[in-house]
C-alpha positions in Angstrom: -0.1 0.0 0.0 1.2 3.5 -0.8 3.3 4.8 2.2 1.4 8.1 2.3 -1.9 6.3 2.5 -0.5 4.7 5.6 -0.4 8.1 7.3 -4.2 8.1 7.7 -6.5 6.0 9.8 -10.3 5.6 10.0 -11.4 5.9 13.4 -15.0 4.5 14.1 -17.4 4.6 17.0 -21.0 3.4 16.9 -21.1 4.2 13.1 -19.2 7.6 13.6 -16.3 7.6 11.0 -13.3 10.2 11.1 -10.2 10.1 9.0 -7.3 10.9 11.3 -3.9 12.1 10.0 -1.4 9.9 12.0 1.9 11.3 10.8 4.3 12.4 13.5 6.3 15.5 13.2 6.1 18.6 11.2 4.2 18.7 7.7 6.4 20.3 5.5 5.7 21.7 2.0 7.9 18.9 0.5 5.6 16.3 2.3 2.4 18.1 1.1 3.5 18.0 -2.4 4.7 14.4 -2.1 1.3 13.2 -0.2 -0.8 15.0 -3.2 1.2 13.1 -5.8 0.4 9.8 -3.9 -3.2 10.4 -4.7 -2.9 11.1 -8.5 -5.7 9.6 -10.3 -6.8 9.4 -13.6 -10.7 10.1 -13.8 -10.7 9.7 -17.7 -10.4 5.8 -17.2 -13.0 5.8 -14.6 -13.9 8.9 -12.2 -15.1 6.4 -9.5 -12.7 5.7 -7.0 -12.5 1.9 -5.8 -12.1 3.0 -2.2 -8.6 1.7 -2.0 -7.1 3.6 0.8 -9.9 2.1 3.3 -10.2 -1.4 1.8 -6.3 -1.9 1.6 -5.7 -0.8 5.1 -8.3 -3.1 6.3 -7.1 -6.1 4.6 -3.7 -5.6 5.5 -2.3 -8.6 7.5 -5.5 -10.6 6.7 -5.2 -13.8 4.6 -8.2 -13.5 2.2 -7.3 -16.1 0.0 -8.5 -16.5 -3.6 -11.7 -18.2 -5.2 -10.9 -21.8 -5.5 -13.1 -22.5 -8.8 -15.6 -20.6 -10.9 -18.5 -22.4 -9.4 -21.5 -20.4 -7.6 -20.5 -21.8 -4.4 -17.0 -20.8 -4.5 -17.7 -17.5 -5.9 -20.2 -16.8 -3.2 -18.1 -18.0 -0.4 -15.2 -15.9 -1.4 -17.4 -12.8 -1.9 -18.9 -13.0 1.6 -15.4 -13.9 2.9 -13.8 -10.7 1.3 -16.9 -8.6 2.3 -16.7 -9.5 6.0 -13.1 -8.8 6.1 -13.8 -5.0 5.4 -16.7 -4.8 8.1 -15.8 -2.4 10.6 -15.2 -3.3 14.3 -18.9 -1.6 15.1 -20.4 -4.1 12.9 -21.5 -1.9 9.9 -20.1 -1.5 6.6 -18.6 1.9 5.4 -17.2 3.5 2.3 -17.0 6.2 -0.3 -20.3 8.1 -0.5 -19.3 11.0 -2.7 -19.9 12.0 -6.3 -21.3 15.4 -6.1 -18.9 18.4 -6.9 -20.5 21.1 -5.2 -20.3 19.8 -1.5 -16.7 20.3 -0.9 -16.6 23.8 -2.1 -19.4 24.5 0.3 -17.2 23.5 3.3 -14.5 25.6 2.0 -16.9 28.5 1.8 -17.8 27.8 5.5 -14.0 27.6 6.5 -13.2 30.7 4.9 -16.1 32.9 6.1 -15.8 31.7 9.7 -12.0 32.1 9.5 -11.5 28.6 10.5 -8.8 27.0 8.2 -8.9 23.2 7.8 -5.4 21.4 8.6 -3.0 21.9 5.8 -2.8 18.4 4.8 -6.6 18.2 4.4 -6.6 21.3 2.3 -4.0 19.7 0.1 -5.7 16.2 -0.4 -8.9 18.2 -1.1 -7.4 20.4 -3.8 -6.0 17.0 -5.4 -9.4 15.4 -5.3 -10.8 18.6 -7.0 -8.0 18.7 -9.7 -8.4 14.6 -10.1 -12.2 15.2 -11.0 -11.4 18.2 -13.5 -12.8 17.4 -16.9 -10.5 17.6 -19.9 -12.1 20.8 -21.0 -10.9 22.5 -17.8 -14.2 22.4 -16.1 -16.2 20.5 -13.4 -19.6 19.2 -13.4 -22.3 18.8 -10.9 -21.0 15.2 -10.3 -18.1 13.2 -11.0 -19.4 11.8 -14.4 -21.1 14.9 -15.6 -20.1 17.6 -18.4 -18.7 20.7 -17.3 -21.1 23.2 -15.8 -20.7 26.8 -14.6 -21.8 25.9 -11.1 -19.4 23.0 -10.7 -16.4 24.8 -12.5 -16.9 28.3 -10.7 -17.3 26.9 -7.1 -14.3 24.3 -7.4 -12.3 27.1 -9.3 -12.7 29.4 -6.2 -12.2 26.8 -3.7 -8.8 26.1 -5.2 -8.0 29.8 -5.3 -8.6 30.0 -1.5 -6.6 26.9 -1.2 -3.6 29.0 -2.5 -3.8 27.9 -6.2 -3.4 30.7 -8.9 -3.0 30.8 -12.8 0.6 29.9 -12.6 -0.9 26.4 -12.4 -1.7 25.4 -15.9 -4.8 23.3 -14.5 -6.0 26.8 -13.2 -5.5 28.4 -16.4 -7.7 26.1 -18.1 -10.4 26.4 -15.8 -10.4 30.0 -15.9 -10.5 29.9 -19.8 -13.6 27.6 -19.6 -15.4 30.1 -17.2 -14.7 33.0 -19.4 -15.8 31.2 -22.5 -18.8 30.1 -20.7 -19.9 33.8 -20.0 -18.3 34.1 -16.5 -19.8 33.4 -13.2 -22.9 35.7 -13.6 -24.8 32.7 -15.0 -24.1 30.6 -11.9 -27.2 29.0 -10.4 -28.7 30.4 -7.3 -27.0 28.3 -4.6 -23.7 29.4 -6.6 -24.8 32.9 -6.3 -25.4 32.5 -2.6 -22.0 31.1 -1.9 -20.1 33.5 -3.9 -21.9 36.3 -2.1 -20.6 34.9 1.1 -17.1 35.1 -0.3 -17.7 38.7 -1.3 -17.1 37.7 -5.1 -20.9 38.0 -6.0 -22.9 40.8 -4.8 -25.9 40.0 -2.5 -27.9 42.5 -4.7 -27.7 39.9 -7.5 -29.7 37.3 -5.5 -33.3 36.7 -5.5 -34.6 37.6 -2.0 -34.6 34.5 0.4 -37.6 35.6 2.6 -37.3 34.5 6.4 -40.8 36.0 6.6 -42.3 33.1 5.0 -41.8 31.1 8.2 -44.3 33.4 9.8 -46.9 32.6 7.5 -50.1 30.7 8.6 -49.3 26.9 8.6 -52.4 26.2 6.3 -51.0 28.0 3.4 -49.7 25.6 0.7 -46.5 27.9 0.5 -45.4 27.6 4.1 -41.7 26.2 4.3 -42.9 23.6 6.6 -44.6 21.8 3.8 -41.3 21.5 1.7 -39.2 18.6 1.4 -37.1 18.5 4.7 -33.7 18.5 2.6 -35.2 21.8 1.0 -36.4 23.6 4.0 -33.5 22.8 6.0 -31.1 24.4 3.3 -33.3 27.3 2.8 -33.5 28.0 6.4 -29.9 29.0 7.2 -29.6 30.6 3.7 -32.5 32.9 4.6 -30.6 33.8 7.8 -27.4 34.5 5.9 -29.1 36.3 3.3 -30.9 38.8 5.8 -27.8 39.5 7.5 -25.9 39.9 4.2 -22.9 38.0 5.6 -19.7 38.3 3.7 -16.0 38.2 4.2 -14.0 41.5 3.9 -12.7 42.7 0.8 -9.1 41.5 0.1 -6.4 41.5 -2.8 -7.5 37.8 -3.3 -11.2 38.8 -3.3 -10.4 41.6 -6.0 -8.3 39.1 -8.0 -11.0 36.5 -8.2 -13.7 39.0 -9.2 -11.2 39.9 -12.2 -11.0 36.1 -13.1 -14.5 35.0 -12.9 -16.4 37.6 -14.7 -16.4 38.7 -18.4 -16.8 42.3 -17.5 -15.4 44.2 -14.7 -17.0 43.6 -11.5 -18.2 47.1 -10.8 -20.0 47.2 -14.0 -22.2 44.3 -13.5 -25.9 44.7 -13.6 -26.8 42.8 -10.5 -30.4 43.2 -11.0 -30.2 41.4 -14.3 -27.9 38.8 -12.8 -30.7 37.6 -10.4 -32.3 35.5 -12.8 -29.6 34.5 -15.1 -28.5 30.8 -15.2 -26.3 29.5 -17.7 -28.1 27.1 -20.2 -25.3 24.4 -19.5 -26.7 24.1 -15.9 -30.4 24.5 -16.3 -32.3 21.2 -15.5 -35.4 22.6 -14.0 -36.4 25.8 -15.7 -37.8 28.8 -13.8 -41.6 28.9 -14.0 -43.7 32.0 -14.3 -45.2 31.5 -10.8 -41.4 31.5 -9.4 -40.6 34.7 -11.4 -43.7 36.5 -10.0 -42.9 35.2 -6.4 -39.5 36.5 -6.8 -40.6 39.8 -8.1 -43.0 40.5 -5.1 -40.2 39.3 -2.9 -37.6 41.5 -4.5 -40.1 44.4 -4.2 -40.9 43.7 -0.4 -37.0 43.4 0.1 -36.5 47.2 -0.8 -38.2 48.2 2.5 -38.8 45.0 4.5 -41.1 45.4 7.7 -38.4 45.4 10.4 -40.8 43.9 13.0 -41.6 41.0 10.9 -38.0 40.6 9.9 -36.8 40.5 13.5 -39.7 38.0 14.5 -38.8 35.9 11.5 -35.0 35.8 12.1 -35.9 35.0 15.8 -37.7 31.9 14.8 -35.2 30.9 12.0 -32.4 30.9 14.7 -34.3 29.0 17.2 -35.1 26.3 14.3 -31.5 26.3 13.3 -30.5 25.5 16.9 -33.1 23.0 17.3 -32.0 21.0 14.1 -28.3 21.1 15.4 -29.3 19.8 18.8 -31.9 17.0 17.3 -28.9 16.0 14.9 -26.2 16.2 17.4 -24.6 18.9 15.1 -24.5 16.4 11.9 -27.4 18.1 10.3 -29.6 16.5 7.9 -26.9 16.9 5.0 -23.7 18.4 4.0 -25.1 21.5 2.3 -27.2 22.6 5.4 -24.3 21.5 7.8 -22.0 24.2 6.4 -24.7 26.9 6.3 -25.9 26.4 9.8 -22.1 26.4 10.6 -21.9 29.9 9.3 -25.3 31.1 10.8 -24.2 29.7 14.3 -20.9 31.5 13.9 -22.7 34.8 13.1 -25.0 34.5 16.1 -22.8 32.9 18.6 -19.3 33.7 17.5 -16.1 31.7 16.7 -15.4 30.7 20.3 -18.9 29.5 21.2 -19.6 25.9 22.0 -22.3 25.8 19.3 -19.9 26.8 16.5 -17.1 24.3 17.9 -19.4 21.4 17.8 -20.2 22.2 14.1 -16.5 22.2 13.3 -15.9 18.9 14.9 -18.8 17.5 12.7 -17.1 18.8 9.5 -14.8 15.7 9.7 -17.8 13.3 9.7 -18.8 14.3 6.2 -15.2 13.6 5.0 -13.8 10.5 3.1 -10.4 9.4 1.8 -10.0 7.6 -1.2 -7.3 7.0 -3.9 -8.7 10.1 -5.8 -8.0 12.3 -2.6 -9.9 13.7 0.3 -13.8 14.3 -0.6 -17.0 15.4 0.9 -19.6 12.7 1.3 -23.4 13.4 0.5 -24.3 12.4 3.9 -22.4 11.6 7.3 -22.2 8.3 5.4 -24.4 5.4 4.2 -23.5 3.0 7.1 -27.0 1.8 8.3 -28.4 1.5 4.8 -25.6 -0.7 3.6 -25.4 -2.7 6.6 -29.4 -3.6 6.5 -28.9 -4.7 2.8 -25.7 -6.6 3.6 -27.3 -8.6 6.4 -30.3 -9.7 4.2 -28.0 -10.6 1.5 -26.0 -12.7 4.1 -29.0 -14.3 5.4 -30.6 -15.4 2.2 -27.5 -17.3 1.6 -27.5 -21.1 2.8 -23.9 -20.1 3.9 -25.2 -17.8 6.7 -24.2 -20.3 9.6 -20.4 -20.2 8.3 -20.4 -16.3 8.7 -22.4 -16.0 11.9 -20.2 -13.7 13.7 -20.2 -11.2 11.0 -24.1 -11.2 10.9 -24.2 -10.9 14.6 -21.8 -8.1 14.6 -23.9 -6.2 11.8 -27.1 -7.0 13.9 -25.7 -5.5 16.8 -25.1 -2.3 14.7 -28.6 -2.4 13.6 -29.9 -2.7 17.2 -28.0 0.4 18.3 -28.7 2.3 15.5 -32.6 2.2 15.9 -34.1 5.4 17.3 -35.4 4.9 20.8 -36.2 8.6 22.0 -38.2 11.3 20.4 -36.5 14.5 19.6 -37.2 17.3 21.8 -39.8 19.8 20.3 -40.4 17.7 17.2 -43.8 19.2 16.8 -42.7 22.8 17.0 -40.1 22.3 14.4 -42.1 20.2 11.9 -40.5 16.8 12.5 -42.4 13.6 12.0 -42.2 11.2 14.9 -38.7 9.4 15.3 -39.1 6.6 17.7 -39.0 3.0 16.0 -37.3 4.3 13.1 -34.0 3.8 11.4 -31.7 6.5 9.8 -29.7 6.3 6.8 -26.5 6.7 8.5 -26.2 6.8 12.1 -28.3 7.0 15.2 -26.7 10.4 16.2 -28.1 11.8 12.8 -31.7 11.1 14.2 -33.7 11.6 11.1 -35.7 8.4 10.4 -36.2 7.4 6.9 -39.1 5.1 5.5 -37.1 2.7 3.4 -34.4 2.7 6.0 -36.8 1.9 8.8 -38.5 -0.8 6.7 -35.0 -2.4 5.8 -33.9 -2.2 9.3 -37.1 -4.1 10.3 -36.5 -6.8 7.4 -32.8 -7.0 8.3 -33.9 -7.9 12.0 -36.4 -10.3 11.1 -33.9 -12.0 8.6 -31.4 -12.5 11.4 -34.2 -13.8 13.7 -35.3 -16.3 11.0 -31.8 -17.5 10.2 -30.4 -17.7 14.0 -33.6 -18.5 15.9 -31.4 -19.6 18.8 -29.9 -15.9 18.8 -30.8 -13.3 21.5 -33.4 -11.0 19.5 -31.9 -7.6 20.5 -34.6 -5.9 18.4 -37.4 -6.7 20.5 -41.1 -7.5 19.5 -41.9 -4.2 21.3 -39.3 -2.3 19.1 -40.3 -4.1 15.9 -44.1 -2.9 16.4 -42.6 0.4 16.9 -41.1 0.3 13.5 -44.3 -0.9 12.0 -46.2 2.0 13.7 -43.9 4.3 12.1 -44.1 2.8 8.8 -48.1 3.0 9.0 -47.8 6.5 10.1 -45.9 7.4 6.8 -48.2 6.2 4.3 -49.4 8.9 2.2 -53.0 9.7 0.8 -51.9 8.3 -2.6 -51.1 4.9 -0.9 -47.3 5.2 -1.4 -44.6 6.2 0.9 -42.2 9.1 0.6 -38.7 9.3 2.1 -38.6 11.3 5.5 -42.1 12.4 6.2 -45.6 12.4 4.7 -46.1 14.5 1.6 -47.1 17.7 3.0 -47.8 20.0 0.0 -49.3 20.2 -3.4 -47.3 19.0 -6.3 -47.7 22.5 -7.8 -45.3 23.6 -5.3 -42.8 22.5 -7.7 -43.3 25.5 -9.7 -41.5 27.4 -6.7 -38.2 25.3 -7.3 -35.5 27.8 -7.5 -32.6 25.5 -7.7 -32.4 25.0 -11.5 -30.0 22.2 -11.2 -32.4 19.7 -9.5 -35.8 18.5 -10.0 -38.6 17.4 -7.8 -37.0 19.0 -4.5 -40.2 21.0 -3.2 -42.1 18.4 -1.6 -41.5 14.6 -0.5 -43.1 12.6 -3.2 -44.2 9.0 -2.8 -41.3 7.0 -4.2 -41.4 3.3 -5.6 -38.4 2.3 -3.7 -39.7 3.6 -0.4 -43.2 2.1 -0.9 -41.8 -1.3 -1.9 -39.6 -1.3 1.0 -42.3 -0.5 3.5 -44.8 -3.1 2.0 -42.2 -5.9 2.2 -41.3 -5.1 5.8 -45.2 -5.0 6.6 -45.8 -8.3 4.8 -42.7 -10.1 6.4 -43.6 -8.7 9.9 -47.3 -9.9 9.3 -46.2 -13.5 8.5 -44.3 -13.5 11.9 -46.7 -11.8 13.8 -50.2 -11.9 12.3 -51.8 -10.9 15.5 -50.6 -7.3 15.5 -52.7 -4.6 14.1 -53.8 -7.2 11.5 -56.4 -5.2 9.6 -54.3 -2.0 9.4 -51.0 -3.8 8.2 -53.1 -5.7 5.5 -54.8 -2.7 4.3 -51.5 -0.9 4.0 -50.1 -3.6 2.1 -53.1 -3.8 -0.4 -53.2 -0.2 -0.9 -49.6 0.0 -1.2 -49.6 -2.7 -4.0 -52.3 -0.5 -5.9 -49.8 2.3 -5.8 -46.8 0.3 -7.0 -48.9 -1.1 -9.8 -50.3 2.4 -10.9 -46.6 3.7 -11.1 -45.7 1.0 -13.6 -44.7 2.6 -16.9 -46.1 1.4 -20.3 -43.0 -0.6 -21.0 -43.3 -2.6 -17.9 -40.6 -0.9 -16.0 -40.5 1.3 -12.7 -38.3 4.3 -12.7 -35.9 4.4 -9.6 -35.4 7.9 -7.8 -32.4 6.8 -5.7 -30.1 4.5 -8.1 -29.5 3.9 -11.7 -32.4 3.8 -12.5 -35.0 1.4 -14.1 -33.2 -1.7 -13.2 -33.2 -0.3 -9.5 -36.8 0.7 -9.5 -38.1 -2.5 -11.3 -36.1 -4.6 -8.9 -37.8 -3.1 -5.9 -41.2 -3.3 -7.3 -41.0 -6.9 -8.2 -39.5 -7.8 -4.7 -42.9 -6.4 -3.4 -45.2 -8.0 -5.8 -43.5 -11.5 -5.7 -43.8 -11.5 -2.0 -47.6 -11.2 -2.4 -47.7 -14.1 -4.8 -47.4 -12.2 -8.1 -45.2 -14.1 -10.7 -44.3 -14.2 -14.2 -46.9 -16.7 -14.9 -49.9 -15.3 -13.0 -49.2 -11.7 -13.3 -49.4 -9.5 -16.5 -47.4 -6.8 -14.4 -44.7 -8.9 -13.4 -44.6 -10.6 -16.9 -44.3 -7.0 -18.5 -41.6 -6.3 -16.1 -39.5 -9.4 -16.7 -40.0 -8.8 -20.5 -38.7 -5.2 -20.2 -35.5 -6.3 -18.2 -34.8 -9.2 -20.8 -35.1 -6.9 -23.6 -32.3 -4.7 -21.9 -30.0 -7.5 -21.4 -26.8 -7.2 -23.4 -24.7 -9.8 -25.4 -22.4 -10.6 -22.6 -25.5 -11.7 -20.5 -25.4 -8.5 -18.2 -27.1 -5.4 -17.9 -25.6 -1.7 -18.0 -27.7 1.2 -17.5 -26.3 4.8 -17.6 -26.7 7.4 -15.1 -28.4 9.5 -18.1 -31.4 7.3 -17.5 -32.2 9.2 -14.3 -31.6 12.5 -16.0 -33.7 11.9 -19.1 -36.2 9.5 -17.5 -35.7 7.0 -20.1 -33.7 3.8 -20.4 -30.1 4.7 -21.6 -27.6 1.7 -22.3 -24.2 2.0 -21.0 -21.4 1.4 -23.1 -20.7 -1.7 -21.2 -22.5 -4.2 -18.6 -22.4 -3.2 -14.9 -22.2 -5.8 -12.1 -24.6 -3.7 -9.7 -27.3 -3.4 -12.7 -27.0 -7.0 -13.7 -27.4 -8.1 -9.8 -30.5 -5.8 -9.8 -31.9 -7.5 -13.0 -31.3 -11.0 -12.1 -32.7 -10.7 -8.6 -35.7 -9.3 -10.2 -36.0 -12.5 -12.7 -35.2 -14.9 -9.9 -38.0 -13.2 -7.5 -40.5 -13.5 -10.4 -39.8 -17.3 -11.3 -38.7 -16.1 -15.0 -38.9 -19.5 -16.8 -36.0 -19.1 -19.1 -33.1 -20.2 -16.7 -30.6 -19.4 -19.4 -31.0 -16.0 -19.2 -30.3 -16.2 -15.4 -27.4 -18.4 -16.0 -25.7 -15.8 -18.3 -26.2 -13.1 -15.6 -24.7 -15.2 -13.0 -21.7 -16.3 -15.1 -21.0 -12.6 -15.9 -20.8 -11.9 -12.2 -18.4 -14.7 -11.6 -16.3 -13.7 -14.3 -16.3 -10.2 -13.3 -15.2 -10.9 -9.9 -11.9 -10.3 -8.7 -10.1 -13.6 -7.5 -10.2 -12.4 -3.7 -13.9 -12.0 -3.8 -14.3 -8.3 -4.5 -15.8 -6.7 -7.8 -14.3 -3.8 -9.3 -15.8 -0.3 -9.0 -17.6 0.4 -12.1 -19.8 3.3 -13.3 -21.5 5.5 -10.7 -24.8 3.9 -9.3 -26.7 6.1 -7.1 -28.8 9.5 -7.7 -30.9 12.1 -6.0 -33.2 14.4 -7.6 -32.7 12.9 -11.0 -29.8 15.1 -12.1 -27.0 14.5 -9.3 -25.2 11.1 -9.1 -23.6 9.6 -6.0 -21.4 6.8 -5.1 -22.4 3.7 -3.0 -19.1 1.9 -2.8 -20.7 -1.2 -0.9 -23.2 -1.9 -4.0 -20.6 -3.7 -5.8 -20.3 -6.2 -3.1 -23.6 -6.5 -1.5 -25.9 -7.0 -4.6 -23.7 -9.6 -6.4 -23.6 -11.5 -3.2 -27.3 -11.2 -2.8 -27.7 -12.5 -6.5 -25.4 -15.4 -6.1 -26.8 -16.2 -2.6 -30.5 -16.5 -4.3 -29.2 -18.3 -7.4 -27.8 -20.8 -5.0 -30.6 -21.3 -2.8 -33.0 -21.5 -5.9 -31.4 -23.7 -8.2 -28.7 -25.5 -6.4 
């Protein structure tokens, strides 16, 4: 393993993960240069890192061995053996959850605005990551596989400038040329305008008004922010605070220089009024509606002379709400964007030496992940619980579960610990859904329960109880009932399940989406995947405990199935909202339907879904779906087959009892052929997505889903 990689160690505690720099002695400029070179990475071969820093360190000193033959049994055994070896001491699986390229610049903004420099080695490896993900044309996209955009390019360029890089570096020259040729930073989307304003390289006058007064509106109004999707409202909450106070750093030589570099006209000649609504066509995914334009016109007019009594009252509420979110999430916050924005708001309110701000800074490091492409910012404080719940189910479906009981027991301990057992304080005041009985996406500290995470936590617990009936059931019957109650409380009027909460607002609220780069961010919609997970969990729970809320559970299952069937597309597929894309959504839907007795032979819906999948099988026997499927909402074939897509497709066919076993055999053989001899699989194309237009890495997917596919195949056919 690279010697510079060995200067880092991943500390874990009950799911929390912090990369610690362990080198003793002074960190010289020469060391920083050599350390950065040790993280050289060629994104043009594959922009997705294979998570080698963590995996190599974890495997060091372990005798993993190699697959003995090309049989399904040997491939599966070696796969589980390898995957168990990279399990943390806390029982969970961890890994790279990066991909979006606008997250790390946001942290740099928080660091600069609050005058809280990150350690020099962190800065250098962050810069290396940014350079590693630079496109050949000099720009950066919204995510690592994206074309260059103004948002991605300007934000990463400015971050590098604050890291100390300038136009003496050819890579910076290339980026600056791209910005100039694209028309400059004037066309950056609204989130970029906000970040640049904090850095004083874009005028606050060039932002549409972010009204904190919206929080004072009557709750019954459909535009009250409590109705927004939680990720959206928790971002615009601190944004409105920062906007109202016009927070910005002092002018400096660097600020003046950046202003010259990122605009095509002199900074003092920019028409900021016109700039408010200007977004470069390269960045537009969701076009601004006439309703949004009208709302902005009203808000901008009001902002000329806001009613100070209302403004003060609104800011008091916003500030209290930020404090509540910080306390409820142990300062992790719901995600990386609002984490850094909350940090700035708290710094402004309480000061740099306050305990509140210090707690924020400590949590910055929860979001950082080190891989062979450098130091990046994750899309959450990890995907620990989510990956672990799937892993346990995959292991337990295997008839080899007894051989890996210690690994499963350890994972089960993490699942037990991670369930939310107490209600957050003031959850009604600050618009939170109930939490007790739920499971989060990452860690219990995070505290936000999610429908599908809760369902998968229940499914994983029941899988362990079934596979090992003699094992102490840490997740008790009472706690499983709490999970069921929570799942039932999450079901929407359309009979589906959203992600974090009930759908609270009308769908036309999407017309007020100001983000430009994302779609479907205004309300929490019912999703195929969330609905399927909840249906499956209720079904399996009912099989074990038919006496508990029998009628409610059965009704939720029946109505949920109607929702799923109504969401099936004409071609037989279901669209996935959280991974790529139709192979993912269709797998989820079929897992629910087949558990209810639907199959290829007795259901037109299942037959249509299977026929759709088979029609997309590639010549080598696998499936390969491009992330463009998510963006364009139509199936786009990847240039090569992908192990993860293949696993989802073949899991679906096996669940449906698809009659042509040869189709399934071909897919299984591809998974075996693609497997590395030590039991791992190569990291291929990016597999996760959110809001249709931004991709995200799930490094464990390349292990857990091929394992699951092999396990099901062996149990079903061998």
